[in-house]
N, C-alpha and C positions, 0 to 999 in steps of 0.2 A: 712327723719329722721330715726333713728333706733327705732323702736316701739316695745315695749315689751308687747305682748298680753297674759293676764292672761285667761285661759280657751279657747285657740286658737283651741282647737279640738272639741269643742261642736258644736250645730246647727247652731248658729250665727258666732262663731268663725271661723269656716271652710269655711263660705262664706267670711268673712271679710279678711282674710288672702291673698287671690289671688287678692282682689280690693285693698288692700295696696299695694302689689308687682306691680301691674298695674301701681299705681300712683307714682311707682319708690321709695317707701320706703324699708327699710330692716326690716324683721321682725324676733323677738325672741319670740316663741309660747310656752307656758306651755302645760303639757298634764299629764296623769295619767297612761299610759300603752303604752307596746312596739307597740301595733298596731296604737294607736294614734300618736306615734313618727314617724313611717312609712308614715302616712297620712300627718303629717306638712312637711316632707322632700318632699314628691310628690308635695306638693303644694308650695313648693320654701321657707319655713321657717326653721329657726335654732330651733331644738326641745329642750325644756328643761323641764326634768320631775320634777314636783314641787307639793307639798301639800300645799295650799295657808293658811291652818289653822297652818302651821309650821311656825312662824314669823323668827325664826332664819334662815331658809332655804331660806324665801322670801328675807330677807336682802342679803343673799350671792347671790342669783340669780339675783337680780336687780343692786347691786354693780359690780358683774361679767360681766354683759350684757352691762352695761354703756349706757343705751338708752337716747334718746331724749324725747320720750313720753311713758305713760303708759297706756294701756286700759284695764278696769276691766270688763271683760264679763264672769267671773267664776261663774257657778250655779251646782247644783245638781239635775236638772230636767229630765235627760234622762229616759225614760221609765216609769215615774212616774205614781201612780194610784191615782186618785182624791177620796177623802173619806169625812165624815162629817166634819172633822177638817183639814183647809188649813195649820193652824201650823204645824200641824204633817207631812203633806205632803212636807212643804217647811222647815223643821226643818234644814237640812243641809245647805240649800241655805241661810237661815237667818244667820246662822253663817258665811258664806262665804261673806254676805253683812255687816257684822258688824266687826268681828275679821279679816276676810281676808282684808277687806277695809282698817282697821287701819294698818294692816300690810304692805300693799303696799304704803299708804301714808308714814308711817314712813321711809321706804326705799328710797321712792322719795324725801324726805327732805334731807336725808343723802347722796344721790346721785346727790343733786342739778337738779333733773328733775322737771320741771314747768308745763308741759302739762300732764293732768290727765284726762281721759274720762271715765265714769262708766256707768254700766247698770242699770236703774231703769226701773219702770212698770206703765204705764197710766191706763189699766182698772182697774176699781173697786177702784181707789185711791181717786177719788175726792169726797167731801162732798155730799150726795145725798140730795140737795135742790136748789132751783132756776132752771135756764134753763138746758136743757138736754146736752148741749156741754160746756165743759170747756176749760179755757186756763191756761197756766202756773201761771197766777196771782190769780187764783181761788184757796180758800182753799182746802185741803186734808180733809179728813173724820175724825174727832176726836173722834168718836163713832162707830168705826168699827164694823161689825157683829160678833155674837159668834164665837170663835176658829179661829179668823183671826187676833187679835189683836197683836201678837207677828211678823206676817208677816208685817203688816202694820208699825210697830215700826223699823224693820229692814230697810225698803225701807226709810222711812224717816231719819232714822240715815246715811244710805249711802249718801243720797242726802246732807245734812247737813255738814258732813264731807268732802264730795267732793268740795262743794262749799265754804265751810271756808278755804279749802286749795286753792282755786282759779280755781279749775277744772269744768267740765261740766258732769252734770248728763243728761243721755238721757232716757226720759220716753218712752220707746217703747210700742207699741201696741202688742196684742197678736199675737204671731208668729205662722205662717203658711208657708208651702213650703217644710218640710221635710217628709220622707216616713214614719217616727215614731211618727209624731205628737199625741200628748196625746189624742186629740178628736176623732180620727179616728175611733178607736173600738167602744167607747160608741155610737158613732153616727150610725154606721153601724149597732150595736145591738139594737139601740132604746133605749138606756139607759140615754140619755140626752134629757129630753123632753122640752117642752115649759110650763113654770111654771106660772100659773095665767094668766095674760093678755100679758106676755112675752114682758113687757116693758122695762126691764132694757137695757140700751145702752151699746155696747161694740165697742171698736176700735181695728182696726186689722192692721196687718202689715206683707209683705212677707219678708222673711228672707234676700233676695237679697237687699230689698229696707232698711232694717235695716243696713246692710253693708254700703252701699253708704251712707248713712247718718253719719255713724260713722267715714269715711274716711273723709267726708266734716267737721264733728266737731273738727277733729284734726288741721285743718287749721285755727281755730278761738280761740281766747283767752277767758278764763273764768274770773269770775265765771259765770255760767249760767247753767238754766234748759229747755230743749227743749222737747215738745211732739213729738215724732217720730212715726206718725200714718198714715193712709191713708186718703183719703179725704172724707170717708164715714162713719161717726160713725152710727151705726144703732141698732135698737131693736133686741132682740133674736129672735122674732116671724118673723122678715124679714130674717135675715142671716142663721139662722139655717135651715130653709127647702132647701135653695139653696145649703148650705154645704152638707145635705143629698143627694140631687139630684145628686151633683159632684161626690160623693162616690158611686152611684148607689144603695143608701140604700132606705128603704122606708120612707115616710114622718115621720117627729117626732111626738110622742105623746103629747097631752095635758093634764097637770095634775094641778087639783087645787092646790092653794096655801097651803091650810091645809094639803093635802096629802103629797107634797113635803116635807113640814116641818117635818113630821111624820118621813118619810124615809131618807130624805138628810139633815136635819138640817135647822135652820133658816138662816144660812149664805146663802144656796143656794136660798131661796125664796128672800131673800133681794137683793142679786146680780142679780138675774133673773128678778126682777119687778122694781128695783130702781136705779141701777147703772147709772152713767153717762158718757158720752162719752167725748173725748178730740179733741181739734182742734190742725191742725199742721201749723197755718198760721205763728206763729212766726218762726219754723224752716224753712220753705220754705223762708220767707224774709230774716231772718239773715245768713243761712248755704248756700243759693241758691239750696237747694235740692228739688227735685220732685220725686215722687215715679214713679217707672217703672209701677207699680200695682196701679193705683188711686183708685181703688175699690175692696173689696172682691168679687164683683159681676163678675168681670173679673178674679181675681186671683185665686178663687176656682175653676171653671171650668177648667182652664189651668193646675193648679197644680195637682188637685185630679182626673180628667179624666185619666191623663197619669199614676197616680198611680194604678187607678181602672184596667187599661189594662194591666198593668205589672203584677198585681195580678191574673188576669184572665189567662194570658199566663202561669205563673207558676203553677196555680191550673190545667191548661189542659194538661202541661207536666207532673204534677203529676199522673195524670189519665192515659195518655198515658204508663208511666212507669209501673203502676200497671196492666194496660191490658197486657202489654210485659211479666211481670212475670208469670201472670196468664197463 
């Protein structure tokens, strides 16, 4: 198929493009900068510079490209800094999940494209009641924590618009595998503590596994929603020390809930102590997908030890250069 990938130069998109090409698809990939265009060309895609919030430009790009399928992976999460308000952090991404989705779907209808796959998000999405691990049939949180309502609304909007169209929404786990992952510096600086009992469940996903699941989803008809996560949803108290160790950082601090609420806000407390995980059973069964990294216990050390070594080598080279100048 000719596959139009919105957000092709992003963290997941840049892993997805080569996997699509390996599966013998042609790829038209959108980007926002000359450097990204070069990256996409090197990966084997046809680059198209596009502002997904410009509906006219989206219509033109899709009609000109004549794709058989569209994959919506556009976000604005590169180099983000988390604060007290998730809605503020995700403001542009929320627009891409609403306005951008509308623009792509309108262009899809006009171009006669019927296959549509869009990026959604599993962690923190499910209602904080009942068992710890949720399936796609379980309800999402109708009373999200403070300063997260707009983000939850954007995700549910994207999913409804996508499935109403007959497409597939993929609820990915928390991505890891990139050198600029948002949690790296906070964990290294011990700014990401275990709050309260650390019982909030999180579902992880290596970027390569997310790309593989997306390729598999293109071979299936919708409407459908799938959790694309690894095999081991786990509480913060379990995975955070493993992540810190993989990064060569000191163990995370433990902070009482009242103190975290004071400095980080109520949402951080709720998510760190009450969030539910997601099951990947449906995706495995229906998509025939199996993660290469079945657990963060394997994925974190493999991914982040390599990054730690590279950072150490860079630091050593910098020290050597300084000594040479001295």
